[in-house]
C-alpha positions in Angstrom: 0.0 0.0 0.0 1.3 3.4 -0.9 1.2 5.9 2.0 0.6 9.5 1.0 3.4 11.9 1.9 3.2 14.5 4.6 5.3 17.6 4.5 7.3 18.7 7.6 4.9 21.6 8.0 1.9 19.1 7.9 3.6 16.9 10.5 4.3 19.9 12.8 0.7 21.2 12.4 -0.8 17.8 13.1 1.3 17.3 16.3 0.5 20.9 17.4 -3.2 20.2 17.0 -2.8 16.9 19.0 -1.1 18.9 21.8 -4.0 21.4 21.9 -6.6 18.6 21.9 -8.1 17.4 25.2 -7.6 13.8 23.8 -4.0 14.5 22.8 -4.5 13.3 19.3 -5.6 14.7 16.0 -6.8 13.1 12.8 -6.1 14.6 9.4 -8.9 13.1 7.3 -8.1 12.4 3.6 -11.3 11.0 2.4 -14.6 12.7 1.5 -17.9 12.0 3.3 -19.5 9.0 1.8 -16.3 7.4 0.5 -16.1 3.6 0.7 -12.4 3.8 1.7 -11.6 5.9 4.8 -8.1 7.3 5.0 -6.5 9.4 7.8 -3.3 10.4 9.3 -3.4 10.2 13.1 -1.1 12.3 15.3 -0.7 10.9 18.8 1.0 12.0 22.0 2.1 9.6 24.9 -0.9 10.4 27.1 -3.5 9.9 24.4 -6.0 7.2 25.5 -8.5 5.6 23.2 -11.1 3.5 24.9 -10.8 -0.1 23.6 -13.3 -0.7 20.8 -14.1 -2.8 17.9 -15.6 -2.2 14.4 -18.8 -4.2 14.2 -19.1 -5.0 10.5 -17.3 -7.6 8.4 -15.8 -5.1 5.9 -14.3 -2.9 8.7 -10.8 -4.2 8.7 -8.6 -1.4 10.0 -5.1 -1.1 8.6 -2.6 0.8 10.7 0.7 1.9 9.3 3.5 3.6 11.3 4.8 6.8 9.7 6.9 8.1 12.6 7.4 7.0 16.2 6.7 3.8 18.0 3.3 2.5 19.1 1.9 -0.7 20.6 -1.4 -2.0 19.3 -3.2 -4.2 21.8 -5.9 -6.8 21.0 -8.2 -7.9 23.8 -10.6 -10.8 24.4 -14.3 -10.2 25.1 -13.6 -9.7 28.9 -10.8 -7.3 28.5 -7.9 -9.7 28.9 -4.9 -8.8 26.7 -4.6 -11.4 23.8 -1.8 -9.9 21.9 0.5 -6.8 21.7 2.1 -5.7 18.5 4.8 -3.0 18.4 4.9 -0.9 15.2 8.0 1.2 14.5 10.1 2.2 11.4 12.8 -0.4 10.9 10.6 -3.1 12.6 7.0 -4.2 12.0 5.5 -1.2 10.3 1.8 -2.2 9.8 -1.0 -4.3 11.2 -4.5 -5.2 10.1 -7.1 -5.2 12.9 -9.8 -7.7 12.0 -13.4 -6.6 12.3 -15.0 -7.4 15.7 -11.6 -7.4 17.4 -11.3 -5.3 20.6 -8.3 -3.1 20.4 -6.5 0.1 21.5 -3.0 1.5 21.4 -0.3 2.8 23.6 2.2 5.5 22.3 5.8 4.4 23.1 7.7 7.5 21.8 7.4 11.3 22.2 4.9 11.4 19.4 3.5 9.1 16.8 2.1 9.5 13.3 0.1 6.7 11.8 -1.7 6.3 8.5 -4.9 4.3 8.8 -7.4 3.0 6.3 -10.8 1.2 6.7 -13.5 0.1 4.3 -17.1 1.1 4.7 -19.0 4.4 4.6 -18.6 6.3 7.9 -21.7 6.4 10.1 -21.0 7.4 13.7 -23.9 5.1 14.9 -22.3 2.0 13.4 -18.6 2.8 13.1 -17.3 1.4 16.4 -18.5 -0.1 19.6 -16.7 0.7 22.9 -15.8 -1.8 25.5 -17.9 -0.1 28.2 -18.2 -3.2 30.4 -14.5 -3.5 31.1 -12.6 -0.3 30.0 -13.1 3.2 31.3 -14.4 6.0 29.0 -12.0 8.6 27.7 -11.1 11.7 29.8 -12.0 10.2 33.1 -9.7 9.7 36.2 -10.1 5.9 35.7 -8.8 6.2 32.1 -5.5 7.7 33.3 -5.0 4.7 35.6 -6.0 2.2 32.9 -3.6 3.7 30.4 -0.8 3.4 32.9 -1.8 -0.2 33.4 -1.6 -0.8 29.7 1.8 0.9 29.5 3.0 -1.4 32.3 1.8 -4.5 30.3 3.6 -3.3 27.2 6.8 -2.6 29.1 6.7 -6.1 30.6 7.1 -7.6 27.1 
């Protein structure tokens, strides 16, 4: 897969927007509303927490490609137990496909990360993803800070 190029200015702007965001991440959307192929660059900082989630439709296979930095992608079972951890970084494993219906999240392992992500299916916020509300805290809560630290400890123990 060919990854579009980002200029240094675009990288700096994306990381600046991530730093200004309460979620400490920013998405640069490349597709148009209604497109069948969704494409985005994601700019992530170390304290960005994304509540574990899955994409509940067979065509929604998410492909994550590392552009800069180092990130761990974590797969969970249906009860929140960690099944697998994959580290993406330039010079190592650089991409992963997240199967539909697979609970997952990530942990940033460098000062910042830029990923390029794709997924099939027309975006509808009602059906795009389901969050692991039974076993993972929501974003921007005190519990999410502790949970992210727990995930970082699990990744460090590899």
